[in-house]
C-alpha positions as CSV (number, residue, x, y, z in Angstrom):
1,M,125.7,142.6,146.2
2,K,123.7,139.3,145.7
3,S,123.9,136.6,148.3
4,D,125.5,133.2,147.4
5,A,123.0,131.4,149.6
6,R,120.5,129.3,147.7
7,Q,116.8,130.0,148.3
8,P,114.4,127.1,148.6
9,L,112.1,126.5,145.7
10,P,108.6,127.7,146.6
11,R,105.7,125.3,146.4
12,K,104.4,126.9,143.2
13,G,107.8,126.2,141.6
14,W,107.7,122.6,142.6
15,V,104.2,122.2,141.0
16,I,105.5,123.8,137.8
17,L,108.6,121.6,137.7
18,G,106.5,118.5,138.3
19,A,104.1,119.5,135.5
20,V,107.1,119.9,133.1
21,V,108.6,116.6,134.0
22,A,105.2,114.9,133.6
23,S,104.8,116.4,130.2
24,I,108.2,115.2,129.1
25,L,107.5,111.7,130.3
26,L,104.1,111.7,128.6
27,G,105.6,112.9,125.4
28,I,108.2,110.1,125.5
29,W,105.4,107.5,126.2
30,W,103.3,108.9,123.3
31,L,106.1,108.8,120.8
32,N,107.0,105.3,121.8
33,G,103.4,104.3,121.4
34,R,103.3,105.9,118.0
35,N,106.5,104.2,116.8
36,E,104.4,101.2,115.6
37,N,106.7,100.6,112.7
38,E,109.8,100.4,115.1
39,W,111.7,103.1,113.3
40,T,115.4,102.6,114.1
41,Y,118.4,104.5,112.8
42,I,120.8,102.1,111.1
43,R,124.2,103.7,110.8
44,R,125.3,101.4,108.0
45,F,122.5,102.7,105.7
46,G,122.5,106.3,107.1
47,I,118.7,106.4,107.7
48,R,115.9,105.1,109.9
49,L,114.4,101.8,108.9
50,P,111.0,100.4,109.9
51,L,112.1,97.3,111.6
52,R,108.6,96.1,112.1
53,Y,109.0,94.6,108.6
54,A,111.6,91.9,107.8
55,I,112.2,92.4,104.1
56,H,114.2,95.5,102.9
57,G,115.4,96.5,99.5
58,I,116.5,99.3,97.1
59,D,115.8,100.4,93.6
60,L,118.5,101.4,91.1
61,S,119.0,102.9,87.7
62,H,121.9,104.3,85.7
63,H,121.7,107.4,87.9
64,N,123.4,105.3,90.6
65,T,126.3,104.7,88.1
66,R,128.1,101.4,88.2
67,V,127.3,99.2,91.2
68,D,129.8,97.0,93.0
69,W,127.4,94.0,93.5
70,N,129.8,92.0,95.6
71,K,129.9,94.8,98.2
72,L,126.1,95.3,97.9
73,K,125.5,91.6,98.6
74,K,127.6,91.9,101.8
75,A,126.0,95.1,103.0
76,K,124.5,94.6,106.5
77,G,123.6,96.8,109.4
78,E,122.2,95.5,112.7
79,N,120.9,92.3,111.0
80,V,119.3,94.2,108.2
81,R,120.4,93.2,104.7
82,I,119.5,94.2,101.1
83,D,117.0,91.4,100.4
84,F,115.8,92.7,97.0
85,V,116.5,95.2,94.3
86,Y,114.3,96.7,91.6
87,L,116.1,97.8,88.5
88,K,115.0,100.4,85.9
89,A,114.8,98.6,82.6
90,T,113.0,100.7,80.1
91,E,111.2,104.0,79.5
92,G,108.8,104.9,76.7
93,A,109.0,103.0,73.4
94,T,112.7,102.8,72.8
95,H,114.8,103.8,75.8
96,L,116.8,101.1,77.7
97,D,118.5,102.0,80.9
98,R,122.2,101.7,80.1
99,E,123.0,99.9,83.3
100,F,120.1,97.5,83.2
101,A,121.7,94.5,81.4
102,R,124.7,94.5,83.7
103,N,122.6,95.1,86.9
104,W,120.1,92.4,86.0
105,R,122.9,89.9,85.3
106,E,124.9,90.8,88.4
107,A,121.9,90.7,90.8
108,G,121.3,87.2,89.7
109,R,124.9,86.3,90.0
110,V,125.3,87.4,93.6
111,G,121.8,86.1,94.6
112,I,119.9,89.3,95.5
113,R,116.3,88.9,94.5
114,R,115.6,91.1,91.5
115,G,112.8,92.8,89.7
116,A,112.5,95.2,86.7
117,Y,110.5,98.4,86.2
118,H,109.3,100.5,83.3
119,F,109.0,104.2,83.5
120,Y,105.7,105.1,81.8
121,N,105.5,107.9,79.3
122,P,101.8,108.9,78.7
123,R,102.8,110.5,75.3
124,V,103.8,107.2,73.8
125,L,101.5,104.3,72.8
126,S,101.2,101.9,75.6
127,S,101.5,98.8,73.3
128,R,104.9,100.1,72.1
129,Q,106.0,100.6,75.7
130,A,105.0,97.1,76.6
131,D,106.9,95.8,73.6
132,N,110.0,97.7,74.7
133,F,109.9,96.1,78.2
134,I,109.3,92.6,76.9
135,R,112.2,92.9,74.5
136,Q,114.6,93.7,77.3
137,V,113.4,91.8,80.4
138,K,113.7,88.0,80.4
139,M,112.3,86.8,83.7
140,Q,113.3,83.6,85.5
141,K,111.8,81.7,88.3
142,G,111.9,83.7,91.6
143,D,112.1,87.1,89.9
144,L,109.8,89.8,91.3
145,P,106.8,91.0,89.3
146,P,107.2,93.6,86.7
147,V,106.5,97.2,87.8
148,L,104.9,100.1,86.0
149,D,106.4,103.3,87.3
150,L,103.6,106.0,87.0
151,E,104.8,109.4,88.1
152,V,104.3,111.8,85.2
153,S,101.1,112.9,83.4
154,A,102.8,114.7,80.5
155,G,99.8,117.0,80.2
156,K,97.5,114.1,79.2
157,P,93.9,113.9,80.5
158,P,93.3,111.2,83.2
159,E,91.1,109.0,80.9
160,I,94.0,108.7,78.4
161,I,96.5,107.8,81.1
162,I,94.1,105.3,82.7
163,K,93.4,103.6,79.4
164,G,97.1,103.4,78.4
165,V,98.1,102.1,81.9
166,G,95.4,99.4,81.7
167,N,96.6,98.2,78.3
168,W,100.3,98.1,79.4
169,L,99.3,96.1,82.5
170,A,97.2,93.6,80.5
171,L,99.9,93.0,77.8
172,I,102.6,92.5,80.4
173,E,100.5,90.1,82.5
174,K,99.7,88.1,79.4
175,H,103.3,87.8,78.4
176,Y,104.9,86.9,81.7
177,G,102.0,85.2,83.4
178,V,102.3,87.3,86.6
179,R,100.3,90.4,87.5
180,P,102.4,93.5,87.4
181,I,102.7,96.0,90.3
182,I,101.9,99.8,89.9
183,Y,104.4,102.2,91.5
184,V,102.8,105.6,92.4
185,N,103.0,108.5,94.9
186,P,99.9,109.3,97.0
187,N,98.7,112.0,94.6
188,F,98.7,109.7,91.6
189,Y,97.2,106.9,93.7
190,E,94.2,109.0,94.4
191,K,94.0,110.4,90.9
192,Y,94.5,107.4,88.7
193,I,94.5,104.2,90.7
194,V,91.5,104.3,93.2
195,G,88.4,102.9,91.4
196,N,90.4,102.0,88.3
197,F,93.1,99.5,89.3
198,D,92.0,98.3,92.7
199,E,92.7,94.7,91.9
200,Y,96.4,95.4,91.1
201,P,99.2,95.2,93.6
202,L,100.8,98.5,94.6
203,W,104.2,100.0,95.5
204,L,103.6,103.4,97.2
205,A,106.2,106.2,97.6
206,G,105.8,108.2,100.7
207,Y,108.9,109.9,102.1
208,T,107.3,112.1,104.7
209,R,105.1,109.4,106.3
210,A,105.9,107.6,109.5
211,H,103.4,104.9,108.5
212,L,100.9,104.2,105.7
213,G,97.9,103.9,107.9
214,D,95.2,101.5,106.8
215,L,96.9,101.1,103.4
216,A,99.8,99.2,105.1
217,D,97.3,96.5,106.1
218,S,95.9,96.0,102.6
219,P,97.0,92.8,100.8
220,N,97.2,94.9,97.6
221,V,99.9,97.2,98.9
222,L,103.2,95.2,98.7
223,F,106.0,97.8,98.9
224,W,106.6,101.1,100.5
225,Q,109.4,103.4,99.3
226,H,110.0,105.3,102.5
227,S,113.3,107.1,101.8
228,E,115.3,108.4,99.0
229,R,118.3,109.4,101.1
230,G,119.8,106.1,102.2
231,Y,123.3,104.6,101.5
232,A,124.3,101.1,100.6
233,D,127.8,99.6,100.2
234,G,128.7,99.3,96.6
235,V,126.4,102.1,95.4
236,R,127.5,105.7,95.0
237,G,125.5,108.5,96.5
238,F,121.9,108.4,97.7
239,V,119.7,105.4,97.1
240,D,116.0,104.7,97.5
241,F,115.0,102.4,100.3
242,N,111.9,100.2,100.3
243,V,110.2,97.7,102.5
244,F,107.9,94.7,101.8
245,L,104.8,95.1,104.0
246,H,103.9,91.5,104.5
247,D,105.3,88.4,106.0
248,V,108.1,86.1,104.8
249,E,105.7,83.5,103.6
250,T,103.9,86.0,101.4
251,W,107.2,87.2,100.2
252,Q,108.2,83.8,99.0
253,G,105.0,83.4,97.0
254,I,105.2,86.5,94.8
255,G,106.8,86.8,91.5
256,K,107.6,84.3,88.7
257,Q,106.8,80.8,89.7
């Protein structure tokens, strides 16, 4: 039979235990130090948000079905609100997002700062795509800059895509008097943007990143889409969450003047 008496921990055991505790404390210290963006779980939105930044927003399309804008305006979790919303307006030369007109009107009504984006189709003439966007989007003072959503290559060579994107951007800037933003993922950023559109503001998608490194400090990188799995009152299902990477003063100065 085994004795119920407890045996004292040998010296070697204390050394091992001390090393384990020290490792745990060191790990906690390291993780806290790496949490430079102040990632914090916000129950209301169902995800962690980088609270280092003050301005948070979402993007919507018809895939989010009909939005209850009164609820969305009131959505708040631990002093975080939905400060802005980007809405899909158009795609290609003829497509109009079926919820755009209502979403655009309702965002203005409830006072959430709004912007519109165009999903770029490399198979369609860029001038026709620009015309499609211009027909549908009537910007007002305070609206955020137009966005070109570049996330498909459609089998076209890089030089064709770069030329078309450049033409769309130029036509849109000429019409609205404000420089458009390019939305891309890290792969497309390296493939099409670097060295070609360095002067344009960017909106980067990066769901697996805890931070954007040096890119977050660039004045050209305005937005970061950090999650596609958030929730917001008034919106069904998952919604993309974004953050503005600069200060409030800069925020107030961008868009239609």
